[in-house]
C-alpha positions as CSV (number, residue, x, y, z in Angstrom):
1,M,132.3,93.1,134.1
2,N,129.4,91.1,132.7
3,Y,126.4,93.1,131.7
4,E,123.1,92.2,130.1
5,N,122.3,93.1,126.6
6,Y,120.3,96.0,125.3
7,E,118.2,95.4,122.1
8,T,116.6,98.0,119.8
9,S,115.0,98.1,116.4
10,D,114.8,101.9,116.4
11,F,116.9,102.9,113.4
12,G,117.7,106.4,114.6
13,L,118.8,105.2,118.0
14,L,120.8,102.4,116.4
15,I,122.8,104.8,114.2
16,Y,123.5,107.1,117.2
17,L,124.6,104.3,119.5
18,S,126.7,102.4,116.9
19,I,128.9,105.4,116.4
20,N,130.5,104.8,119.9
21,F,129.3,101.3,120.9
22,P,129.8,98.0,118.9
23,V,126.8,96.1,117.7
24,I,127.2,92.6,119.0
25,E,124.4,90.9,117.1
26,V,121.9,91.7,114.3
27,E,118.8,89.6,114.2
28,K,116.6,89.8,111.1
29,H,113.1,88.7,111.9
30,N,111.7,89.7,108.5
31,P,112.9,91.8,105.6
32,R,111.4,94.9,107.0
33,R,112.6,94.6,110.6
34,A,115.8,93.9,112.4
35,K,116.9,93.8,116.0
36,F,120.3,95.1,117.1
37,T,122.0,94.1,120.3
38,F,124.5,96.1,122.3
39,E,126.2,95.3,125.6
40,K,124.3,97.1,128.3
41,T,126.7,99.3,130.2
42,P,126.2,102.4,132.3
43,E,127.8,104.4,129.4
44,L,125.3,103.0,126.9
45,L,122.4,103.7,129.1
46,E,123.6,107.3,129.5
47,A,123.9,107.6,125.8
48,I,120.3,106.3,125.3
49,E,119.0,108.8,127.9
50,G,120.8,111.6,126.0
51,Y,119.3,110.5,122.7
52,W,115.7,110.4,124.1
53,N,116.1,113.7,126.1
54,E,117.5,115.4,123.0
55,T,120.7,116.4,124.8
56,A,123.0,114.2,122.7
57,L,125.5,115.9,120.4
58,I,126.9,114.2,117.4
59,S,128.4,115.5,114.1
60,P,125.8,115.3,111.3
61,Y,128.6,114.0,109.0
62,K,129.3,111.1,111.5
63,Y,125.6,110.3,111.8
64,F,125.1,110.2,108.0
65,S,128.2,108.2,107.4
66,Q,127.2,105.7,110.1
67,M,123.7,105.4,108.6
68,K,125.2,104.4,105.2
69,K,127.4,101.8,106.9
70,I,124.4,100.3,108.8
71,K,122.3,100.2,105.7
72,S,125.1,98.4,103.8
73,R,125.3,95.9,106.6
74,L,121.5,95.3,106.6
75,Y,121.2,94.8,102.9
76,E,124.4,92.9,102.2
77,N,122.7,89.5,102.7
78,A,119.2,90.6,101.7
């Protein structure tokens, strides 16, 4: 299936989504802001809804570990 893309610059949402969904593109507009792109699927949209409705469950360890990975990726070419 060919879906559109979903873009976000919300760091908390990015971390949560990237645990289960691959980031397909990172676009750095300036040193303080980046846009992350995911493939928009029904599963991704459901995860986004769970995040904003505060019904999503994730291990705090997984979340923190993913945050460190994302920060590394952001600053590796800074």
